[in-house]
N, C-alpha and C positions, 0 to 999 in steps of 0.2 A: 656569730653565725652570719654568713652572707645572706643577702636577700634571695639569691638564686637557690641556696640550700633550703630556705624557708618555703619557697614556691614549690620546689620538688617534693618536700615532705607533705605539703598541703595537697598536691596532686595525687600522691600515693595514698593518702588517707581517703580522698574522694573515690579512688578506684576500688577501695575495700568496702565502700558503702554501696548497698544496692541502689540502683537508679530510682526505683519506685517500690515502695512497700504497699502491697495490697492488703487492705483490711478484709476480713472475711465478708463484710457486708458489701464491699465494692468489687469483689472477685467476679461477680456476675453482671457488672455494669455493662450495658450494651447488649446483653443477652435477653431476648424476649422472655416474658414471664411464662409463656405456655409454648413449649418447643420441644422437638426431638431432634437432636443433632449429634454429630460425631464429637467425641471427647477431646479430640486433637490438642487443643491449647490448655487443657485443664488436667490437673492431677487429682486422683481420687481423694486423697487426704485433704486437699484444698476444698473440694466440693463438700466433703463431710464437715469440715470446719465451718464452711459457709452456712450449711443447713443448721448446724448447731447455733451459730451466731444469730441466724434469722428466726430461730425457733421452729424450723420446718422439719418435716419427716425426712429421713435419709434412708433410702432403700437401695441396697447394693446386691448384685448378683454376679458372681464370677462363673462364666459358662465354659471355661477352658476344657473341662472334662466331658462336656456334652458332645454327643455324636449325632443324635436324632432329635426330632421334634419333642418326643416324649421325655428324653433326657433334659432338654432345655426347660420344658415345663416343670419337671420334677425339681430341678435345681432352683428355678425361680420360686416355686412354692415353698421349698425348704428355706431358702435364704431370705425371702420376704416374709417368712412365717405366716403364710396364707392359711386359712382355716382348713381343718381336716376334710371338710365336705368339698373342697375345691375339686372341680370336675376334670382338671388336667386336660383342657383344650383351650383354644384361643378365646372362644366366647366366654368361658368361665373365668379366664384370666382378666378379661375386660370387666366382667361383673364384679370380681373381687377388688379391682382397682378403683371402682367408681361408686355405685349405688349404696352398698352397705357401709362404706367409709363415710359417704355423704350423710347417710341417715344416723351415723353415730355421733354427730354433732359438728360444730364449727371446726374447720381445718385450717391450719396455719400455712400450708403449702407443702410442696414435695420436691425433693431433688432425688432423682433415680439414676442409678448407674448400672448399665448392662455391659459388663466387661468381657471381651473375648468371645463374642457370639461366633459359633462355629461356621465355617465355610467349607463344606464337603458335600459329597454326593447325597448323604442322608438328610442333610440340612442345607439345601441348595438356596440359590438366590431368591426363589419364590417364597420359600419358608422364612427366610430372613426378612423379606419385605412384609410378609404377613405379620411377623412378630412386631416389627417396627410400626406397622399400621395400627396394631392394637394400642401401642403407646401413643401414637399420634391422635387416635380417637379419644384416648384417655385424656390427653392434653386438652383437646377440644371440649370435652365434658367439663373439666375443671375451669377452663376459660369462661364458659358460659355462667359459671358460678363465681367468677372473679377470684379464683384461687390459683396461685402460681403452681405450675407443674412443669418442671424441666427434666427432660430425660437425656442422658448422655450415653453414647454407646461406642464400642470398638469391636472390630472383627478380629478373629484369631488368625 
């Protein structure tokens, strides 16, 4: 075998190898511990794997079928498994995401995904911002307690 053939084989093998393998623990490197941000660079499965590796809670809601504020709250309540007494308004959502969870004991952290938040006349820009503000306030609540809370979202 010629040296050029060996170099070509080596280069081909390198091209089949991923440039960088992210361990679940490193997937969030550079992402603040308490933040609400677009999911852009992340895959849901990677975020779930990261939560599992870090021992954190993973909360996921796919809101693609929601049309209104009530639909969004119903889907979040259902998919986050919020208590039956959940009031199905933004204040109640904040309450369910903070105080009762804090009172239940030490928390390891949270990775939350709100996928395909609707963008239509019944759930307009103002409603979307109100929803994200609830999660920003929740991130602040947990930051004060030194508990990681990262929320990733996408719009439909």
